[in-house]
C-alpha positions as CSV (number, residue, x, y, z in Angstrom):
1,X,-59.9,37.6,-39.1
2,X,-57.3,37.0,-41.8
3,X,-55.0,39.3,-39.9
4,X,-55.5,37.3,-36.7
5,X,-54.8,34.0,-38.4
6,X,-51.7,35.5,-40.0
7,X,-50.6,36.9,-36.6
8,X,-51.0,33.5,-34.9
9,X,-49.3,31.7,-37.8
10,X,-46.3,34.0,-37.4
11,X,-46.3,33.5,-33.6
12,X,-46.4,29.7,-34.0
13,X,-43.7,29.8,-36.7
14,X,-41.5,32.0,-34.4
15,X,-42.0,29.7,-31.4
16,X,-41.2,26.6,-33.4
17,X,-38.1,28.3,-34.9
18,X,-37.1,29.4,-31.4
19,X,-37.5,26.0,-30.0
20,X,-35.3,24.5,-32.7
21,X,-32.6,27.0,-32.0
22,X,-32.7,26.4,-28.2
23,X,-32.7,22.6,-28.7
24,X,-29.8,23.0,-31.1
25,X,-27.9,25.2,-28.6
26,X,-28.6,22.7,-25.8
27,X,-27.3,19.9,-27.9
28,X,-24.2,21.8,-28.7
29,X,-23.6,22.7,-25.1
30,X,-24.1,19.1,-24.0
31,X,-21.6,17.9,-26.7
32,X,-19.1,20.6,-25.7
33,X,-19.5,19.6,-22.0
34,X,-19.0,15.9,-22.9
35,X,-15.9,16.8,-24.9
36,X,-14.4,18.9,-22.0
37,X,-15.1,16.1,-19.6
38,X,-13.4,13.5,-21.9
39,X,-10.4,15.9,-22.3
40,X,-10.2,16.3,-18.5
41,X,-10.4,12.5,-18.0
42,X,-7.6,12.0,-20.6
43,X,-5.5,14.6,-18.8
44,X,-6.0,12.9,-15.5
45,X,-5.1,9.5,-16.9
46,X,-2.0,11.0,-18.5
47,X,-1.0,12.5,-15.1
48,X,-1.5,9.2,-13.4
49,X,0.5,7.4,-16.0
50,X,3.4,10.0,-15.6
51,X,3.3,9.7,-11.8
52,X,3.5,5.9,-12.1
53,X,6.4,6.2,-14.6
54,X,8.3,8.5,-12.2
55,X,7.7,6.1,-9.4
56,X,9.1,3.2,-11.4
57,X,12.2,5.3,-12.3
58,X,12.7,6.2,-8.7
59,X,12.4,2.6,-7.6
60,X,14.8,1.5,-10.2
61,X,17.4,4.1,-9.1
62,X,16.9,3.1,-5.4
63,X,17.1,-0.6,-6.1
64,X,20.9,-1.0,-5.6
65,X,20.9,0.9,-2.3
66,X,17.9,-1.0,-1.1
67,X,19.5,-4.3,-2.0
68,X,22.7,-3.3,-0.1
69,X,20.6,-2.3,2.9
70,X,18.8,-5.6,3.0
71,X,22.2,-7.4,2.7
72,X,23.6,-5.4,5.5
73,X,20.6,-6.2,7.7
74,X,20.8,-9.9,6.9
75,X,24.5,-9.9,7.8
76,X,23.8,-8.2,11.1
77,X,21.1,-10.7,11.9
78,X,23.4,-13.6,11.0
79,X,26.2,-12.3,13.2
80,X,23.8,-11.8,16.1
81,X,22.5,-15.3,15.6
82,X,26.0,-16.8,15.8
83,X,26.7,-14.9,19.0
84,X,23.3,-15.9,20.5
85,X,23.9,-19.6,19.7
86,X,27.2,-19.5,21.6
87,X,25.4,-17.7,24.5
88,X,22.6,-20.3,24.5
89,X,25.2,-23.1,24.7
90,X,26.7,-21.4,27.7
91,X,23.2,-20.9,29.2
92,X,22.6,-24.6,29.1
93,X,25.5,-25.1,31.6
94,X,24.4,-22.3,34.0
95,X,22.6,-22.9,37.3
96,X,20.5,-21.0,39.8
97,X,19.5,-17.3,39.6
98,X,22.0,-16.5,37.0
99,X,20.4,-19.1,34.7
100,X,16.9,-17.7,35.3
101,X,18.2,-14.2,34.5
102,X,20.0,-15.4,31.4
103,X,16.9,-17.3,30.2
104,X,14.9,-14.1,30.4
105,X,17.5,-12.3,28.4
106,X,17.5,-15.1,25.9
107,X,13.7,-14.9,25.5
108,X,14.0,-11.1,25.0
109,X,16.6,-11.6,22.3
110,X,14.4,-14.2,20.6
111,X,11.5,-11.7,20.7
112,X,13.6,-9.0,19.1
113,X,15.0,-11.4,16.6
114,X,11.5,-12.3,15.4
115,X,10.7,-8.6,15.0
116,X,13.8,-8.0,13.0
117,X,13.2,-11.0,10.8
118,X,9.7,-9.8,10.1
119,X,11.1,-6.4,9.1
120,X,13.5,-8.0,6.7
121,X,10.8,-10.0,5.0
122,X,8.6,-6.9,4.7
123,X,11.6,-5.0,3.1
124,X,11.9,-7.8,0.5
125,X,8.3,-7.1,-0.6
126,X,8.2,-3.3,-0.2
127,X,8.9,-0.4,-2.6
128,X,8.5,3.3,-2.8
129,X,7.7,5.3,0.3
130,X,6.6,2.1,2.1
131,X,10.1,0.8,1.8
132,X,11.5,3.9,3.5
133,X,9.0,3.6,6.4
134,X,9.8,-0.1,6.8
135,X,13.5,0.6,6.7
136,X,13.2,3.1,9.5
137,X,11.2,0.5,11.6
138,X,13.8,-2.2,10.7
139,X,16.6,0.1,12.0
140,X,14.8,0.6,15.3
141,X,14.2,-3.2,15.6
142,X,17.9,-4.0,14.9
143,X,18.9,-1.5,17.5
144,X,16.6,-3.2,20.0
145,X,18.0,-6.6,18.9
146,X,21.6,-5.4,19.6
147,X,20.5,-4.1,23.0
148,X,18.8,-7.4,23.8
149,X,22.0,-9.3,22.6
150,X,24.1,-7.1,24.9
151,X,21.8,-7.8,27.8
152,X,22.0,-11.5,27.0
153,X,25.8,-11.4,26.8
154,X,26.0,-9.7,30.2
155,X,23.5,-12.1,31.8
156,X,25.6,-15.1,30.6
157,X,28.8,-13.4,31.8
158,X,30.6,-13.5,28.5
């Protein structure tokens, strides 16, 4: 009987020691996983910060060219407006079918002018890749504005 008690005592002692080791190993593994997760999160945050810094640098380098492009666009719109004002004064003196045709051309010009103005306002607020996309759209709208102004000029007979 003493041997049986001794045997069970050793078994229980071994189980409790084994449990302590497995709990300790589990705690170490959990701590190591948490440490790795924190390190990965720090690395991701560092990468995001670096990307944001690079974007700021690129925007700063592009700022002068973008300002010049906005200025050129504004000058083109102002020149077109001056021409359109002259054409609208002539339109007021026209009669008949020619006037109707010229009024339609004037309305198309006004529509294209509104789109170009909207693009200019968007460019004033944009940066990064958004600016490039908006600039491409603004160029298309300015081309359409020029075409509308040419059609208006022909309709008035300038």
